[in-house]
N, C-alpha and C positions, 0 to 999 in steps of 0.2 A: 636918636630919639625912640623908646617905645611908645606904640598903641596898643596897652594887653588889651584883648579881648574874652569875654569871659561866655563858655556856654555850657549845656548841659544840665540846667537846672530844669527845675519843675515840680509838678504833683505826683508825690510818690505816700502808698499809704505804708504806716509803720512794720517793720522788718523787712520793707525791700531795700534797691540800692539805686545808686546814680552814680554816674563816672563825669565830672565837671574837667574842664579842659581848658586851658590857658595860652593863650599864644598871640605874638604880636601881630597887627594888623598886614603888616608890609615883611611880611617872614620873616624876621630879622632872628638869628639864636639866640636861647636864650642861655646855650650853654654854658658860660663865663658870669650870670646871673646867679644872685641867691634869689630864689624864688620862694615866695609863703603863700598859704591862701587864708585867708584870717574871713569872720564874718560878725555880721552884724542885727540884732533884732531890732524891731521897735522898740523905741524907748530906752534899748542897751549900749553900752560902748562897742566901740568893734573890738574883737578877740583875736586871738592869734589860734590857727586852727593844727596847721603843720606846716613844715619847710625842708627845705631841700637845697643844700648847700651846691656851690658848681663842685666841688671835688668829691660827691654823692654821698654827702652824710644829711641825715635826716632828722627830726625832732617833732615831736606832739603833742599837743596837749593833750591833759591828762584825761578828757572826754575823748578824744578819738583815739587813744591807743588801743589796740585791735578790732578798733570798727574803719577806721580809715586807713585808707595808704596813700601816699604822695611818690609818683614816680614822674619820669622825665622818656619823653623819648626823642633822641635825637635828629634822628633823622627828618622828624616831622615837626620838629623845633617846638615843639606843648609837653608842658608841663600838666600831670593829671592827679585831680583828688578824685580816688575809688571810693568809696564811703557805702559800706554794707552795713544792715541791720541796723539803720535808720529811727529816729524815735523822735514824736512831736517835737520834745524839745530842743532837736536840730534844725528844725526851720528859722530861716535867717535868710538875708542875702547873703553871698558870699563873691570876696574878692580877690581878686589876684594881685599879690604885689610882685616890686621885682628890684631889686638894689645891687647895683655896683657902682664901685666908689662911691664916691659922694652924691648919686642919680638917683633916685626912688620912683618909680613909676608904679601908677594903680589902674586897672581896669574900671570899667562899670559897674561890675557887677552883675550877679545870676541870681533868681531866686529859688530858693530852692524851698518848699513846702510839704512837709510828714502831717499827713492827715489822715483818716480816713472815711 
């Protein structure tokens, strides 16, 4: 069973960058999992941001394409979401999600606030 922990959120000015991290608290490798980042703003539904398949494939929501990059560091057993050129509308709690077989795991989320 995974216990996903996200980190890296915070307050950033428009146009700035943040890198979010997702790892299992017990240092379980995520290499075999499909890992995705979602986000949710107050009053809104949770939406997919980016995904990374265990075989190396990636996919992005339209708003994330060209600004966000999902990547894996197998040695650190961590999945990252690099977010550049952040906009106020990117303000949300970002969640890590891992799926393997019939099992789905969620982290508690990390808050990203984009504001001047």
